[in-house]
C-alpha positions as CSV (number, residue, x, y, z in Angstrom):
1,M,21.7,-6.7,18.2
2,A,19.6,-5.2,15.5
3,Q,17.9,-1.8,16.3
4,L,14.1,-2.2,16.7
5,L,11.9,-0.4,14.2
6,T,9.6,2.3,15.7
7,I,6.6,4.1,14.3
8,D,8.4,7.4,13.7
9,E,10.6,5.6,11.1
10,V,7.5,4.7,9.1
11,S,5.8,6.8,6.4
12,A,2.3,6.1,5.1
13,V,2.0,6.7,1.3
14,I,-1.5,7.2,-0.1
15,P,-2.4,8.1,-3.7
16,I,-5.7,9.8,-4.4
17,R,-7.5,10.6,-7.6
18,N,-11.1,11.8,-7.3
19,G,-11.5,10.1,-3.9
20,M,-13.5,12.8,-2.2
21,K,-16.3,10.2,-1.5
22,F,-13.9,8.3,0.8
23,A,-11.4,10.9,2.0
24,P,-13.1,12.4,5.1
25,N,-13.7,9.0,6.8
26,S,-10.4,7.5,5.6
27,L,-8.2,10.3,6.8
28,K,-10.1,10.5,10.1
29,K,-9.5,6.8,10.6
30,L,-5.9,7.1,9.6
31,L,-5.4,9.9,12.1
32,S,-6.1,7.4,14.9
33,I,-3.7,4.8,13.3
34,A,-0.9,7.2,12.6
35,N,0.1,8.0,16.2
36,G,3.3,9.9,15.2
37,M,3.7,8.3,11.7
38,E,4.2,10.6,8.8
39,V,1.4,10.4,6.2
40,V,2.1,11.5,2.6
41,I,-0.9,11.9,0.3
42,I,-0.2,12.3,-3.4
43,D,-3.0,13.8,-5.5
44,D,-2.9,12.4,-9.0
45,G,-4.9,15.0,-10.9
46,S,-8.2,15.1,-8.9
47,T,-11.0,17.3,-10.2
48,D,-13.6,16.6,-7.4
49,G,-12.1,18.7,-4.6
50,S,-10.0,15.9,-3.2
51,Y,-6.8,18.0,-3.2
52,E,-8.5,21.0,-1.6
53,F,-10.0,18.8,1.2
54,C,-6.7,17.0,1.8
55,S,-4.8,20.3,2.0
56,A,-7.2,21.7,4.6
57,F,-7.0,18.4,6.6
58,C,-3.2,18.4,6.5
59,A,-3.1,22.1,7.6
60,E,-4.7,21.0,10.9
61,N,-2.6,17.8,11.4
62,S,1.2,18.3,11.4
63,D,2.1,14.6,10.6
64,F,0.1,14.8,7.3
65,K,1.1,16.4,4.1
66,V,-0.4,16.4,0.6
67,L,1.6,16.7,-2.6
68,K,0.6,17.0,-6.3
69,N,2.0,14.3,-8.6
70,P,4.4,16.0,-11.0
71,G,3.7,13.3,-13.5
72,S,0.6,11.2,-14.1
73,G,-0.6,7.8,-13.1
74,I,-0.4,5.5,-10.0
75,S,3.3,4.4,-10.5
76,Q,4.6,8.0,-10.8
77,A,2.4,9.1,-7.9
78,L,3.7,6.4,-5.6
79,N,7.3,6.8,-6.6
80,Y,7.0,10.5,-5.9
81,G,5.4,9.9,-2.5
82,V,8.1,7.5,-1.5
83,L,10.8,9.9,-2.6
84,Q,9.3,12.7,-0.6
85,S,8.8,10.6,2.5
86,R,11.2,10.7,5.5
87,G,10.6,7.2,6.7
88,K,12.9,4.2,6.4
89,W,9.8,2.1,5.9
90,I,6.8,2.6,3.7
91,A,3.2,1.6,4.6
92,R,0.9,1.6,1.5
93,F,-2.7,2.7,2.1
94,D,-5.5,3.3,-0.4
95,I,-8.1,6.0,0.3
96,D,-11.1,3.7,-0.4
97,D,-10.1,0.7,1.8
98,D,-10.5,0.1,5.5
99,Y,-7.7,-0.9,7.9
100,H,-7.4,-2.4,11.3
101,T,-6.5,0.2,13.9
102,D,-3.5,-2.0,15.0
103,R,-2.2,-2.5,11.4
104,I,1.0,-0.5,11.8
105,A,1.8,-1.8,15.2
106,E,1.3,-5.4,14.0
107,Q,3.5,-5.0,11.0
108,I,6.2,-3.3,13.0
109,R,6.1,-6.2,15.5
110,I,6.6,-8.7,12.6
111,V,9.6,-6.7,11.2
112,N,11.2,-6.6,14.7
113,K,10.6,-10.3,15.1
114,T,11.7,-11.6,11.7
115,H,14.0,-8.8,10.4
116,C,12.2,-9.1,7.0
117,D,12.0,-6.5,4.2
118,L,8.4,-6.7,3.3
119,V,5.2,-7.5,5.2
120,F,1.7,-8.3,3.9
121,S,-1.3,-9.6,5.9
122,D,-4.6,-11.6,5.6
123,Y,-7.4,-9.5,4.2
124,S,-11.2,-9.6,3.6
125,F,-13.4,-8.2,0.9
126,Y,-16.3,-5.8,1.5
127,T,-18.7,-3.7,-0.4
128,N,-20.8,-0.8,1.0
129,G,-19.4,-1.7,4.4
130,I,-20.7,-5.3,4.2
131,L,-18.4,-8.3,4.2
132,K,-18.4,-10.2,1.0
133,F,-16.7,-13.2,-0.5
134,G,-14.9,-14.0,2.8
135,S,-11.2,-13.5,3.3
136,I,-7.8,-14.4,1.8
137,K,-5.2,-16.1,4.0
138,S,-1.6,-15.2,3.6
139,A,1.3,-17.6,3.3
140,I,3.0,-16.1,6.5
141,F,6.7,-17.2,5.8
142,S,9.1,-15.8,3.2
143,D,9.5,-18.7,0.7
144,P,5.8,-19.6,0.6
145,I,4.9,-16.0,0.1
146,K,7.3,-15.7,-2.8
147,L,5.7,-18.8,-4.4
148,S,2.2,-17.3,-3.8
149,L,3.2,-14.4,-6.1
150,I,2.1,-16.7,-8.9
151,S,-1.6,-16.2,-7.9
152,G,-1.2,-12.6,-6.9
153,R,-4.0,-13.0,-4.4
154,R,-2.1,-13.4,-1.2
155,T,0.0,-10.3,-1.6
156,P,-2.4,-7.4,-1.4
157,H,-0.8,-4.1,-2.5
158,P,-2.8,-1.7,-0.3
159,V,-1.5,-3.3,2.9
160,S,2.1,-3.8,1.9
161,F,4.8,-2.5,4.3
162,F,8.3,-2.5,3.0
163,R,11.8,-1.2,3.5
164,K,12.4,2.0,1.5
165,E,16.1,1.1,0.9
166,L,15.1,-2.1,-1.0
167,F,12.4,-0.3,-2.9
168,E,14.9,2.2,-4.2
169,K,17.5,-0.5,-5.0
170,V,15.1,-2.3,-7.3
171,G,13.9,0.8,-9.1
172,G,10.5,1.4,-7.5
173,Y,7.3,1.2,-9.4
174,L,7.6,0.9,-13.2
175,A,4.9,2.7,-15.2
176,E,5.3,0.3,-18.1
177,D,4.2,-2.6,-15.8
178,S,0.9,-1.0,-14.9
179,P,-1.7,-2.2,-14.0
180,A,0.5,-4.9,-12.4
181,E,3.0,-2.5,-11.0
182,D,2.7,-4.1,-7.6
183,L,3.5,-7.6,-8.8
184,S,6.4,-6.2,-10.8
185,L,7.8,-4.6,-7.6
186,W,7.4,-7.8,-5.6
187,L,9.2,-9.9,-8.3
188,R,12.1,-7.5,-8.3
189,M,12.3,-7.5,-4.5
190,H,12.0,-11.2,-4.0
191,S,15.5,-12.2,-4.8
192,L,17.1,-9.5,-2.7
193,G,14.9,-9.5,0.4
194,T,12.8,-11.7,2.7
195,F,9.0,-11.5,3.0
196,A,6.6,-12.1,5.9
197,S,2.9,-11.7,6.5
198,S,0.5,-11.3,9.4
199,P,-2.2,-13.9,10.0
200,L,-4.5,-11.0,11.1
201,E,-7.0,-9.4,8.7
202,L,-5.4,-5.9,8.7
203,L,-7.1,-4.8,5.4
204,R,-10.7,-4.8,4.3
205,Y,-10.5,-4.4,0.6
206,R,-13.4,-2.5,-1.0
207,L,-15.0,-4.1,-4.1
208,A,-16.7,-1.8,-6.6
209,S,-17.6,-2.3,-10.2
210,S,-16.2,1.2,-10.9
211,S,-12.8,0.5,-9.3
212,T,-9.6,0.6,-11.3
213,T,-8.9,-3.0,-10.3
214,I,-12.2,-4.3,-11.7
215,Q,-12.0,-2.2,-14.9
216,N,-8.4,-3.2,-15.6
217,R,-8.8,-6.9,-14.8
218,S,-8.2,-8.2,-18.4
219,L,-5.2,-6.0,-18.9
220,S,-3.8,-6.9,-15.5
221,I,-4.0,-10.6,-16.2
222,L,-2.2,-10.1,-19.5
223,K,0.5,-8.0,-17.9
224,R,1.0,-10.5,-15.1
225,K,1.5,-13.3,-17.6
226,Q,4.1,-11.1,-19.4
227,L,6.0,-10.4,-16.1
228,F,6.2,-14.1,-15.3
229,Q,7.5,-14.9,-18.8
230,Q,10.2,-12.2,-18.3
């Protein structure tokens, strides 16, 4: 009988760059979600006081730690965070998004039920705390999820929950695939592991015209096409 996954085997990995606007509320909310889970924050060259705030927050909460990215960019920050984490499973969080308080418990439940290697979830969009554009439903089962990689909309990066061993086996995030480093990772994982998703909306994805996702949309579409061609 397979050993059941528990929350103390999970590490949350959160990159931050000039996210002081969101850090106080996000870390306070994450404190209620963590419940014994390690939380690794990687500062990627912030100049707005984010690192100093996170350092003070972590000093008061033993399960939290903040590190400085020894390189530069989201891919290197995430790789470093995963490398420095102690968990066998990695839960991705973004500092500017909002999460259901039962997110980790639900994804652990799915892992223990399906023995999969990667878990996504349904998610909704919001801006300034107001729901916008409705929600995106996930494909739930492994093969349909892998097929849905073509659209890239049913596999939200900020709520992914994956086995660290598989992440390391496929080489982690590749900087050359940015800003589609998440899709690149899923494509490399898909032939070696099984995927699952929760039908619950565990993520509320923040939309903002200044966000990296919006600003890099054209480049992201081009990179995604290149990855599928490869």
